[in-house]
BALOMAR-761865 format. One record per residue (C-alpha): x, y negated, z; residue number from 1; residue in one letter. Coordinates in Angstrom, 3 decimals. Each point is the difference from the previous one (the first is absolute). Layout:
N
+----------+----------+----------+-----+------+
|        x |        y |        z |  nr | rest |
+----------+----------+----------+-----+------+
|        X |        Y |        Z | NUM |    a |
...
+----------+----------+----------+-----+------+
//
This chain:
257
+----------+----------+----------+-----+------+
|        x |        y |        z |  nr | rest |
+----------+----------+----------+-----+------+
|   -2.274 |  -21.835 |   19.685 |   1 |    m |
|    3.634 |    1.117 |    1.079 |   2 |    k |
|    0.022 |   -3.692 |    2.402 |   3 |    q |
|   -3.522 |    1.759 |    1.612 |   4 |    v |
|    1.102 |    3.573 |   -0.321 |   5 |    i |
|    3.217 |   -1.516 |    2.023 |   6 |    a |
|   -1.544 |   -2.241 |    3.203 |   7 |    e |
|   -3.096 |    3.553 |    0.388 |   8 |    r |
|    2.480 |    2.141 |   -0.780 |   9 |    r |
|   -3.748 |    1.706 |   -0.987 |  10 |    e |
|   -0.727 |    1.660 |   -3.931 |  11 |    s |
|   -2.466 |   -1.960 |   -2.163 |  12 |    v |
|   -1.435 |    0.152 |   -3.366 |  13 |    f |
|   -1.360 |   -2.738 |   -1.846 |  14 |    q |
|   -1.770 |   -0.616 |   -3.330 |  15 |    v |
|    0.932 |   -2.875 |   -1.690 |  16 |    s |
|   -0.335 |   -1.968 |   -3.064 |  17 |    k |
|    2.878 |   -0.412 |   -2.443 |  18 |    c |
|    1.823 |   -1.301 |   -3.293 |  19 |    y |
|    2.043 |   -0.209 |   -3.132 |  20 |    r |
|    2.693 |   -1.438 |   -0.325 |  21 |    n |
|   -0.767 |   -0.441 |   -3.818 |  22 |    a |
|    0.400 |    2.826 |   -0.494 |  23 |    e |
|   -1.817 |    2.018 |   -2.817 |  24 |    s |
|   -3.845 |    0.963 |   -0.150 |  25 |    v |
|   -0.938 |    3.908 |   -1.110 |  26 |    g |
|   -1.357 |    2.910 |    0.233 |  27 |    r |
|    0.672 |    1.009 |    3.535 |  28 |    i |
|    1.242 |   -4.367 |    0.371 |  29 |    h |
|   -2.291 |   -2.795 |    1.761 |  30 |    n |
|    1.874 |   -3.234 |    1.195 |  31 |    p |
|   -1.902 |   -0.237 |    2.745 |  32 |    e |
|   -0.292 |    3.504 |    2.065 |  33 |    f |
|   -1.104 |    1.661 |    3.489 |  34 |    t |
|    3.212 |    1.142 |    2.187 |  35 |    m |
|   -0.398 |    2.380 |    2.814 |  36 |    l |
|    2.695 |    0.520 |    2.006 |  37 |    e |
|    0.467 |    2.353 |    3.347 |  38 |    y |
|    3.104 |    0.030 |    2.747 |  39 |    y |
|    0.822 |    2.524 |    2.726 |  40 |    t |
|    1.687 |   -0.830 |    2.616 |  41 |    i |
|    3.026 |    3.149 |    0.781 |  42 |    g |
|   -0.803 |    1.523 |   -2.968 |  43 |    a |
|    2.251 |    1.077 |   -3.294 |  44 |    k |
|   -0.614 |   -0.316 |   -3.638 |  45 |    a |
|   -1.001 |    3.585 |   -0.388 |  46 |    r |
|   -2.433 |   -0.175 |    3.139 |  47 |    d |
|   -2.102 |   -2.912 |   -2.087 |  48 |    s |
|   -0.248 |    2.800 |   -3.041 |  49 |    i |
|   -2.243 |    2.314 |    2.473 |  50 |    a |
|   -1.837 |   -3.567 |    1.001 |  51 |    i |
|   -0.697 |   -0.639 |   -4.094 |  52 |    t |
|   -1.499 |    3.620 |   -0.331 |  53 |    e |
|   -2.584 |   -0.102 |    2.397 |  54 |    e |
|   -0.997 |   -4.001 |   -0.851 |  55 |    l |
|   -0.473 |    2.074 |   -3.441 |  56 |    f |
|   -1.871 |    2.817 |    1.332 |  57 |    k |
|   -2.342 |   -2.526 |    1.825 |  58 |    a |
|   -0.713 |   -2.482 |   -3.060 |  59 |    c |
|    0.228 |    2.937 |   -2.462 |  60 |    a |
|   -3.750 |    1.290 |   -1.932 |  61 |    g |
|   -1.476 |    1.962 |   -2.084 |  62 |    a |
|    1.092 |   -2.154 |   -2.943 |  63 |    e |
|    3.145 |    0.187 |    1.038 |  64 |    t |
|    2.745 |    2.166 |   -2.399 |  65 |    p |
|    1.672 |    2.508 |    1.489 |  66 |    k |
|    2.982 |   -1.592 |   -1.822 |  67 |    a |
|   -0.296 |   -2.599 |    3.297 |  68 |    c |
|   -0.924 |    2.521 |    2.847 |  69 |    l |
|    2.740 |    0.813 |    1.816 |  70 |    p |
|    2.393 |    1.829 |    1.968 |  71 |    p |
|    2.151 |   -2.890 |   -2.063 |  72 |    f |
|    2.724 |    1.388 |   -1.495 |  73 |    v |
|    3.732 |   -0.532 |   -0.041 |  74 |    e |
|    2.966 |   -0.645 |   -2.151 |  75 |    m |
|    3.857 |   -2.520 |    0.608 |  76 |    s |
|    0.859 |   -2.783 |   -2.090 |  77 |    m |
|    3.204 |    1.808 |   -0.222 |  78 |    a |
|   -2.552 |    3.482 |   -1.448 |  79 |    e |
|   -1.825 |   -2.550 |   -2.282 |  80 |    a |
|    2.429 |   -1.541 |   -1.941 |  81 |    f |
|    1.833 |    3.238 |   -0.207 |  82 |    l |
|   -3.016 |    2.374 |   -1.178 |  83 |    s |
|   -1.742 |   -3.001 |   -2.412 |  84 |    f |
|    3.702 |   -1.988 |   -1.092 |  85 |    a |
|    1.972 |    1.658 |    0.671 |  86 |    g |
|    2.530 |   -1.961 |    1.670 |  87 |    i |
|    1.808 |    1.466 |    3.512 |  88 |    d |
|   -0.123 |   -3.937 |    1.991 |  89 |    l |
|    2.245 |    0.859 |    1.927 |  90 |    e |
|    2.612 |    1.023 |   -2.419 |  91 |    a |
|   -0.821 |   -3.075 |   -1.168 |  92 |    h |
|   -0.209 |   -2.916 |    2.372 |  93 |    d |
|    1.896 |   -2.051 |   -1.112 |  94 |    e |
|   -1.697 |   -3.268 |   -2.915 |  95 |    a |
|    3.305 |    0.767 |   -3.038 |  96 |    g |
|   -1.001 |    4.107 |    0.020 |  97 |    s |
|   -3.880 |   -0.254 |    0.142 |  98 |    l |
|    0.116 |   -2.661 |   -1.956 |  99 |    a |
|    1.785 |    2.002 |   -2.426 | 100 |    e |
|   -2.056 |    3.654 |    0.267 | 101 |    l |
|   -3.237 |   -2.076 |   -0.261 | 102 |    a |
|    1.422 |   -1.571 |   -2.995 | 103 |    r |
|    1.213 |    3.656 |   -1.433 | 104 |    s |
|   -3.666 |    1.096 |    0.827 | 105 |    k |
|   -1.005 |   -2.176 |   -3.023 | 106 |    g |
|   -1.120 |   -3.320 |    3.002 | 107 |    l |
|    0.746 |   -3.589 |   -0.585 | 108 |    m |
|    1.298 |   -1.419 |    2.318 | 109 |    v |
|    1.708 |   -3.673 |    0.220 | 110 |    p |
|    3.910 |   -0.117 |    0.408 | 111 |    d |
|    0.627 |   -1.263 |    3.765 | 112 |    g |
|   -3.478 |    1.827 |    1.719 | 113 |    a |
|    0.274 |    1.367 |    3.458 | 114 |    s |
|   -0.321 |    2.839 |    1.177 | 115 |    w |
|   -3.975 |   -0.604 |    1.124 | 116 |    e |
|   -1.011 |   -1.700 |   -3.521 | 117 |    d |
|    0.954 |    3.293 |   -1.998 | 118 |    v |
|   -0.964 |    2.069 |    2.783 | 119 |    y |
|   -3.367 |   -1.678 |   -0.551 | 120 |    n |
|   -0.014 |    0.369 |   -3.657 | 121 |    q |
|    1.139 |    3.510 |    0.469 | 122 |    s |
|   -2.952 |    0.805 |    2.213 | 123 |    f |
|   -2.509 |   -1.765 |   -1.804 | 124 |    v |
|    0.890 |    1.039 |   -3.483 | 125 |    n |
|    1.058 |    4.068 |    1.026 | 126 |    w |
|   -1.296 |    0.679 |    3.438 | 127 |    v |
|   -3.744 |   -1.750 |    0.386 | 128 |    e |
|   -1.259 |    1.647 |   -2.934 | 129 |    p |
|    0.643 |    3.168 |    0.766 | 130 |    a |
|   -1.123 |    0.452 |    3.856 | 131 |    l |
|   -2.106 |    2.861 |    0.120 | 132 |    p |
|   -4.292 |   -1.407 |    0.691 | 133 |    q |
|   -1.503 |    3.508 |    0.945 | 134 |    d |
|    0.134 |   -0.964 |    4.417 | 135 |    r |
|    0.905 |   -4.174 |    0.960 | 136 |    p |
|    4.216 |    0.480 |    0.206 | 137 |    l |
|    2.086 |   -1.077 |    2.624 | 138 |    v |
|    3.321 |   -1.574 |   -1.122 | 139 |    l |
|    2.131 |   -0.403 |    2.345 | 140 |    s |
|    4.297 |   -0.890 |    1.381 | 141 |    r |
|   -0.080 |   -2.924 |   -2.410 | 142 |    y |
|    3.752 |   -0.947 |   -0.368 | 143 |    p |
|    1.401 |   -2.772 |    2.666 | 144 |    a |
|    1.196 |   -1.756 |   -3.442 | 145 |    r |
|   -3.545 |   -1.505 |   -0.643 | 146 |    v |
|   -0.718 |   -2.676 |    3.023 | 147 |    e |
|   -2.274 |    0.187 |    2.038 | 148 |    c |
|   -1.054 |    0.189 |    3.616 | 149 |    l |
|   -0.457 |    3.679 |    0.568 | 150 |    a |
|    3.161 |    2.075 |    2.504 | 151 |    a |
|    2.903 |    0.767 |   -1.521 | 152 |    d |
|   -0.246 |    3.831 |    0.850 | 153 |    i |
|    3.515 |    0.616 |    1.823 | 154 |    p |
|    2.996 |    1.826 |   -1.943 | 155 |    g |
|   -2.104 |   -0.172 |   -3.468 | 156 |    t |
|   -0.362 |   -2.055 |   -3.197 | 157 |    p |
|   -3.433 |   -0.366 |    1.015 | 158 |    w |
|   -2.999 |   -2.124 |    1.457 | 159 |    k |
|   -2.935 |    1.374 |    2.087 | 160 |    d |
|   -2.501 |   -1.186 |   -2.599 | 161 |    r |
|   -2.866 |    1.628 |   -2.347 | 162 |    w |
|   -2.473 |   -0.986 |   -2.392 | 163 |    e |
|   -2.876 |    1.672 |    0.125 | 164 |    l |
|   -1.299 |    0.966 |   -4.508 | 165 |    y |
|   -3.275 |    1.477 |   -0.694 | 166 |    a |
|   -1.663 |   -0.122 |   -3.044 | 167 |    l |
|    3.899 |   -0.918 |   -1.835 | 168 |    g |
|   -0.798 |   -3.334 |    2.478 | 169 |    m |
|    2.249 |   -1.708 |    2.700 | 170 |    e |
|   -2.833 |    0.004 |    2.862 | 171 |    l |
|    2.375 |   -0.562 |    2.681 | 172 |    a |
|    2.941 |   -0.938 |    1.961 | 173 |    n |
|    1.639 |    1.082 |    2.765 | 174 |    c |
|    3.039 |   -1.058 |    2.631 | 175 |    y |
|    1.560 |    1.668 |    3.383 | 176 |    t |
|   -0.151 |   -3.702 |    0.450 | 177 |    e |
|    3.979 |   -1.334 |    1.000 | 178 |    s |
|    0.101 |   -1.956 |    2.607 | 179 |    a |
|    3.597 |   -1.574 |   -0.970 | 180 |    d |
|   -0.226 |   -3.579 |   -0.026 | 181 |    p |
|    2.747 |   -0.512 |   -1.253 | 182 |    e |
|   -0.453 |    2.437 |   -3.213 | 183 |    a |
|   -3.539 |   -1.936 |   -0.378 | 184 |    v |
|    1.865 |   -2.445 |   -0.124 | 185 |    l |
|    2.523 |    1.182 |   -2.605 | 186 |    r |
|   -3.286 |    1.503 |   -1.864 | 187 |    s |
|   -2.062 |   -3.336 |    0.068 | 188 |    m |
|    2.874 |   -2.349 |   -1.616 | 189 |    k |
|    0.036 |    2.398 |   -2.600 | 190 |    a |
|   -3.366 |    0.147 |   -0.846 | 191 |    e |
|    0.138 |   -4.062 |    0.187 | 192 |    a |
|    1.824 |   -0.493 |   -2.641 | 193 |    a |
|   -0.468 |    2.671 |   -2.135 | 194 |    r |
|   -3.541 |   -1.317 |    0.199 | 195 |    k |
|    1.757 |   -3.379 |   -0.153 | 196 |    a |
|   -0.832 |   -1.122 |   -3.728 | 197 |    g |
|   -3.892 |    2.218 |    0.400 | 198 |    q |
|   -2.502 |   -2.585 |   -1.768 | 199 |    v |
|   -1.625 |   -0.715 |    3.598 | 200 |    f |
|    2.901 |    0.053 |    2.179 | 201 |    p |
|   -1.164 |    0.350 |    4.234 | 202 |    h |
|    2.204 |   -1.668 |    2.637 | 203 |    r |
|    1.482 |    2.712 |    2.265 | 204 |    v |
|   -0.089 |   -0.483 |    3.572 | 205 |    d |
|    3.210 |    1.932 |    0.594 | 206 |    f |
|   -0.480 |   -0.099 |    4.007 | 207 |    t |
|   -2.304 |    2.601 |   -0.760 | 208 |    y |
|    2.357 |    2.353 |    0.717 | 209 |    a |
|    0.425 |   -1.127 |    4.066 | 210 |    e |
|   -3.695 |    2.070 |   -0.404 | 211 |    v |
|    2.378 |    3.079 |    0.234 | 212 |    f |
|    1.872 |   -0.590 |    2.832 | 213 |    n |
|   -0.570 |    2.696 |    2.423 | 214 |    g |
|   -2.957 |    1.333 |   -2.743 | 215 |    f |
|   -1.728 |    3.072 |    0.692 | 216 |    p |
|    0.727 |    3.207 |   -1.808 | 217 |    p |
|   -3.020 |    0.599 |   -2.899 | 218 |    c |
|   -0.909 |    0.533 |   -2.719 | 219 |    s |
|   -2.565 |   -2.305 |   -2.434 | 220 |    g |
|   -1.848 |    1.757 |   -3.358 | 221 |    v |
|   -1.014 |   -3.010 |   -2.836 | 222 |    a |
|   -2.738 |    1.450 |   -2.103 | 223 |    m |
|   -2.141 |   -1.370 |   -3.180 | 224 |    g |
|   -3.280 |    0.020 |    1.645 | 225 |    f |
|   -1.961 |   -0.431 |   -3.415 | 226 |    d |
|    2.594 |    2.691 |   -1.666 | 227 |    r |
|   -0.925 |    2.121 |    3.165 | 228 |    f |
|   -3.696 |    0.033 |   -0.910 | 229 |    f |
|    0.812 |    0.126 |   -3.398 | 230 |    m |
|    1.257 |    2.959 |    1.096 | 231 |    a |
|   -2.205 |    1.181 |    2.107 | 232 |    l |
|   -2.884 |   -0.521 |   -2.817 | 233 |    t |
|    1.822 |    1.274 |   -2.830 | 234 |    g |
|    0.380 |   -3.031 |   -2.130 | 235 |    r |
|    2.689 |   -0.403 |   -1.825 | 236 |    t |
|   -0.444 |   -3.754 |   -0.541 | 237 |    d |
|   -0.265 |   -3.079 |    2.504 | 238 |    i |
|   -2.299 |   -2.184 |   -1.000 | 239 |    r |
|   -2.330 |    3.242 |    0.653 | 240 |    d |
|    0.796 |   -0.880 |    3.706 | 241 |    v |
|   -0.267 |   -3.932 |   -0.237 | 242 |    l |
|   -2.614 |   -2.054 |    0.541 | 243 |    i |
|    1.635 |   -3.093 |   -1.617 | 244 |    f |
|    3.025 |    1.703 |   -2.484 | 245 |    p |
|    2.027 |   -2.737 |   -1.516 | 246 |    f |
|   -0.107 |    1.838 |   -3.151 | 247 |    g |
|   -3.967 |   -1.231 |   -0.367 | 248 |    d |
|    1.208 |   -3.656 |   -0.107 | 249 |    s |
|    1.970 |    0.775 |   -3.188 | 250 |    f |
|   -2.338 |    1.724 |   -1.834 | 251 |    e |
|   -2.224 |   -2.743 |    0.901 | 252 |    r |
|    2.277 |   -2.535 |   -1.686 | 253 |    w |
|   -0.138 |    2.851 |   -2.576 | 254 |    g |
|    3.354 |    1.810 |    0.329 | 255 |    a |
|    1.267 |    3.308 |    1.173 | 256 |    k |
|    1.578 |    1.558 |    3.021 | 257 |    v |
+----------+----------+----------+-----+------+
//
């Protein structure tokens, strides 16, 4: 899609199938899922919040729970960590400091854990379970130390990124897209190194970073379409919105998912 944006300099969207790389199966996870992505030329991440609210308004029906209707509420990642984990991310911006604090709060942190590892552990254990569920929640301004292709917010330790939660599950991920080819290449190399040990490692085409030479300003949203449908219909299990849920195969073989 970004190659199309670079060549055509137009807003685009697509709906496509995606596949998890030997990841877990569960209430909100299926190895095969559908992704809706939309990129808006000339937009920033904040503009994409309004666009996504309009999408919810257009698709909501009588069965849509009030907790899944706009307007969205917003909370920064710094506010969420301070409120639900008692951690000041700016004050603990080194791996050792964050790890020591997390251990003091009872989290099992292995020796040598990176800042991002401790951050992710803390988020999954303390922050994510405590996020408000009375309205869709935009969790914004992610730490710049968490590698991704979002643009930095100048003069801050944050990236211009948000994720959307509803009914306690993540629905969408949004960036103000980075247009710096060197930053994109660094991010790709870091991501490739992290994923080299996966069950099914993938070849990485590092020439992709060249797409970002002269890349137009834009914001992109990636939304799990199956989860979006769950939110719109008030479903709590992804198998209720899939024609061929993966778990059914296990159950036919006598196993439980």
